[in-house]
N, C-alpha and C positions, 0 to 999 in steps of 0.2 A: 874568650870572655866571663867572666864569673858571671851572675848575676847582680853584685855589687860592682863590680867595674862597667858592666852598660845601667846600672843607676849616677853611678857619677859623673861618665862620661853623658849620658841624657840630662844636667845641670848645669854643665859646662857648656853646650850647646844652648841651653835656653839661654841662658846667662850672655854666652856671648856672643850667638847670633838673632836672640832673640825666639826660637824656633818655641815653636807649640809644645810643649811636654807629652804629649799624642805623638804624633809625627813623630819627634827624634826617637821615644821608645819603641814607634812601631821598626824604624829601620836597623835599630841596633839589635833587635831581637828576631830579628828572621834568620831563622836556621837553633833557635835557642832550643833548650829542651824544656818542658810547658809546663815543667817545674819551678826551673833558674827564670826564665821569661815571666814567672807568673808573679816573683820574688819581686823581683827588678822593678818590676810595675809599681809592685806594692812600697820600695823600700822608693821610690824617684817620688810619686803622689804621695808619698807620706811625709817627704821633706816638704814639700813643697806646701803643703796643706800646715805645714807648721813652721814655717820657715822665721816667720818674724817672732815666734816664744822659744825656736829653740835658738835666735842667733840672740834674745836678753839673758837668754844664759852660760851661751859660750864667751857675751861680753862683760860678765859677773868672776870669768876665770882667766881673760887674756887681757891682758895690754896693749895698746897702738893698734893698729889697722892693720890688720892678716893680708898675707897675697889671696889673689881670688880662689886660686883652685882649692887653697889648704880650708879657704872655709869650707866649701862644698863639702870637703872631703868630712871637716868636722861635722857638721850640718847631717852628712848622713850616718857616723857613727853615733852621735849624740840621739839620730830616731832611733834606729834601734835599741842602743842600751832604756832608752826611756818610754820608749814603745811595744817592742818587743820579746815578748816572752818565752818568745822559745830558740829565740837566739843567743848563745853564750855571751858573755860581755869577752871574755877574751879573744873570740874569732870577734866581733868587730873591733875589737881596740887592733887585734893584731892586722885585722887588712887594712885597714884608716891607715898604720904607720906604713906597710910597705904601698899603700898606693900615693902618701905626702913621698917616698922615698925617687917612686917611677914621674908620680905630676908634679915634686917640686925639687924639693933638694933635702940630703941628708941634716939638716939644724930642724928642716920644717918635719920632719919626722921625727926627732925628741921634743916638736916643742909638743906637735898632736898625739905622742906617746903620752907625758906630762899633761897632758891640758885632759886627755880623756879619764885618767888614770885616778887623777884629781877629782871630775866632778864622780866616779863610782862612788870614790868614799863620801862625798858631800849630800843635803836635802838641797837638794833642787826650789828654788822658792817658786810661789803660783804668781803670776801678775796681776793687781787685781779688774786692768780693763777690760774689755771687750775684746779693743782690739790686736792687743800683745794675743790674750790669752787664748785667745780663735786666726789669730795669724789674716789679719781682715786688716786694710788700711784704714785709717782713723775715718777720713774721709767718705769713703762706703761705709762703716760701720751709723756713721751722725743718720747717713740716708735712709738707711733700709730704717732706723728708728724712729726719725719723722714722719712715716710712713706706716710701719706700722706696731711699735711703741715696744718698749725694752722688753719685754717676756720674748715675746713674741720673736724680734731681733734674735734674740738670746740661742733662741732655741734654731733658730736657721741658721747663726754663723757654726752652730755647735752638728749640726745633721753637715752641712758642708764638708768636713775634715771626715765622715762615716763612710764607709765604703760603701758604695751604692751597690743594689739590685744587677747585674748580668740582662736586660731581659731580650729572649727569643722570641719574635713573630715565626710563627709557623707559616710557612707557604701549602693552602691547604688545596694548591694547584697541583700538584703532587704530590703531597704526603700527606701525613694526618699528626696530630700533635702524640699520640700512644710513638706513631713510627720512629718520631724523630727523638721520645723521651728512652725510647730501645737505642737506639744508638748511640747519643750520649752517651750513656752510664758501660756500657760496651767498651768507649773509647776513653774510660776511667772517670768524667766529669760528674757532679753533682748539679741532680736537674730534676726539677719538678713541674708541676704546675704551675701554677699563675693564679693568685686565690682568688682575684676576683676580674678578669681579663682573659675571657672565650681566645680558646687557638695563640697563645701567648705559656713559653713555659721561660725559668729564670734559673739560673746557673749560677754555679761558681768553680774553681780550680779545670776553670779549662785551658787556660794560658793563650794563645793565639788559635783563634775559633777558627782559622779562615784551613786553619789544616787538618779540620774534623772532617770526613770522610760524607756525614751530614749537612755539614757547609757549603762542601765543594758538587754534592749532585742536588744544589740548589732548595735543600728543602725548609730551609728558614734562611732570616738576616736580623741582625741583632735592628733592635730599634725602642726605642725606648717607652712604656706603657702610656706617658702622656701623650704621647705624638699620634701613637695608633688610635688614640679617644679621639685628637684634633679631625683625622679623617672620618672616624666613625661619624661623630658629627655631621657630616655631609648626609649619611644615609644613603650610599649611592649604590646604584642597577646596573645590571648589564645592559647593552648597549648604552650605554650613556656617553655624552659630550664632557667630557671635565680637563679643566687645567691645572695642572701643580707651577705656578710661575719664581716661585724661589725656588728648585725642588732637587736642588744636588745637595746629600750629595747621595737622594734617590728613595731614601726610608716612605714618604710618603705616598710617592709616585707607586711605588711599591705598593703599597698598603690598598688603598686607591684601587689600583689592576687584578686585586685577588680581590675586592670588594665585588668588583664586574664581574669576576669569574673569568677573567680575562677577553670580554666580549664589547665593543664598543672602542670609544679613540679618545684615546688620553695623549694632553700635547704635557711633555714637561719641559722647562724653561731655563735656563741659567744664562749669568753674562762672562762665566767664564769657562771657558772654552775647554779646558784640562777638566773639568768637572760634570762637565756633561759626558766624558770620557766614562767616569765612576758611575757613570747610571746607567749606560750603553751597556758596560759588563755586568753591572748588577744586575738586570734586565733579561740578557742572555742566560746569566747562570742560574735564575727564577724560573726562567722558560717563560717566560712571560714577552708576548707577541706586539700588546695593541699600543706600544708610548713609541711618542712622536717626540723626537728630540730640536727645541731650536733653541740658540744665542738668541735670545731675548732680555734687553732690561726693560723692569718689568713695570717702571714706568713710563714706559714708551708706548704706543700705541698699536698696534696691531689689526688694522680695518678688518679683516676677515672675518675675524673671533668676535666683534659687534652682536652684542644681543643674540648671541648662537650657542652658547655654554650653560649646559643642566649644572654643573656646580663649579665653582674654581677654589682653589687650596692657595690661597696666600699667608704664607707663614715666611715671614719678611725678617728682614736684615735686625738686626736689636743688639744691647749690650752683651747680651749673652752670659745675663747676670742668674741666671736656674740651673745652668750645666753648672755650678763650680765646682761640686763633686766631680764630675766626671774631667772637667779643665781647669784643678786648682792655679793654674795660671790666670786664671780670667780676674780673680778678686784682683793683682798686683796690678790691672791697665790703668793709668789713663780717664776719672773718669769724664772730666772735662770733652773726649773725644763720644761723646755720646751724647752730648748735650745735644747734637740738632739730628740726631736719626725720629726721633716723631715727625717732622717735615717730611722726609725719604718717606717715611710708613704712611701718611697722609694721601703722598702721592703716587703709592702704588698700588691703596688701597682704593681711589679715588677709579685710577686706571683700571683694575682689575673689574672694579663692578661694570664697567659698562658692557666688559662679554656676558654677561651673567642674563640671561632670558628672561622677558616674566616668567615669576612663579618657580621661578630657580635658588642658587643657594651659594651663598656666599661666606666661606667660613676666613677669619682673621684669627692668626697664632703667632703669637712669638714666645720666644724660651727665654723670658725676663721676668722678673717678678714684679719691677718700676711701673709704678700709675702712670706715670706720664708717657710711656710708649703703649698701656694696655690699654684702660678702662678709659684714657683722656682721650686719644686717639679714636676710638669707635664710638663714645660718646660724638666729638665732633663727627663723625662721619654721618653720622645717623642725623644729626640738626643737618648740611649737605646734600644730605643723599631724601628729602621726604618720598622715594618710590620703592626706600626700602626701609624693614622692620626689623626689629632684634626678638629673635625667636627663641624661645627655649630647649635647651640641647637635654635629654637627659642618661644620667652615667649607671654604670653597673649598681645596684642595688648593696652589694658585701664592698665597694668602694668606701664608702665614708663620704662621695662626694653629691657635694649640693646639687640637683637641678636648677640651670639657671645658666639665661641666653651668655649671658658670663661671667667665667670662670676663672682665677688666681691659685694657683696651683704650685702649691708646696710642699718641699720636699718632707721638713720636718710633719704634716702635717700629712699627707696622703704617702709619702713614698716614693713616689716618680720625679722627675726634674720638674724644675721650675716653669712654670706653665701658663699661659694663658692662651682659652678657650676662648671667639664669640663669634656666635651666630646670627649670618643675617639670611632675612627674604627678600626678594625680588618680588612685590607686589605683580599679580596678576591680570 
């Protein structure tokens, strides 16, 4: 399968079955050469990031409703023509025509050829509205503008369409940063130390990370800097009792175990059995032995944990609007489905608070940028739980993140995922 075929198949899977792009790509890219896998990923994500803009242009050059597969093929080809300078126009057009023959019919192939060649001769106009220009539904643009204003919202939307850094956390239990850097460079990856976060590396040109020897050896795992900061805020130490209540796929549990030097007790919970298997496999690969997994609804009580935890990490279910850079399809989900999330988030936070021992720490975090899921939930928690107080988190000096008890990170300002971190301490 070529990179373009993998990309269009992923787009079709997303459209037909509601698949998430990262999951569809992972299945399609298995066994593919690293360069081809990287190209397929960029093509698929690029189309999803610019889908409304691409459709705006395509509509201007077509009449009537297009066959869905033909529209996917046109989007993919037009993305290459408009956004990728290193791909020859002839290659993009010819491959699109061949895909139309295989996935549609000869008549569709002639249409694809004619439309794309007409576009090559024309100047494509840029829409004035932010929704179409940055391919975000108008309802989402309105919601963000209400909270952040037009200027910050535009920068945020623009950042959602930029390629995010891949950040690797070094597993200092079995390796060190320099050793991982050397191993990555030997396998052709472009790797460097993270500019302000210790024991972290940024990489590009890796393709499927799981094929790298350093990954198989358990020397690193992928995790955004924002998630690492949420764990660092807890200031974990060896020998502690720690609970990660919504742990899958395990990144924060792994960061916690490494911070604890693999000494103590770490309980990693999730409501989905298959996700616990991901944590188990990850811990085994990383040589982590202190994790105990439990199938558990975070909003339901566990009597034996009450008042026993030195720290609880509550990275709760959320709208996910902070990770649109990595999961571009999130922007197209119905916002109405997220309106009741604060109710669940408050229930989880209240339940998890009961497990924190006097003097212990509770970290509340989300991967969204909406105040109703972030500050509003945290502020209500403080009103309802007077035995907890907010505590300032100190961030790396070079990060540009101001020290605060409640912090919302934005990709356009901090280069991280959109993320919220809040630290509470139970009064002694």
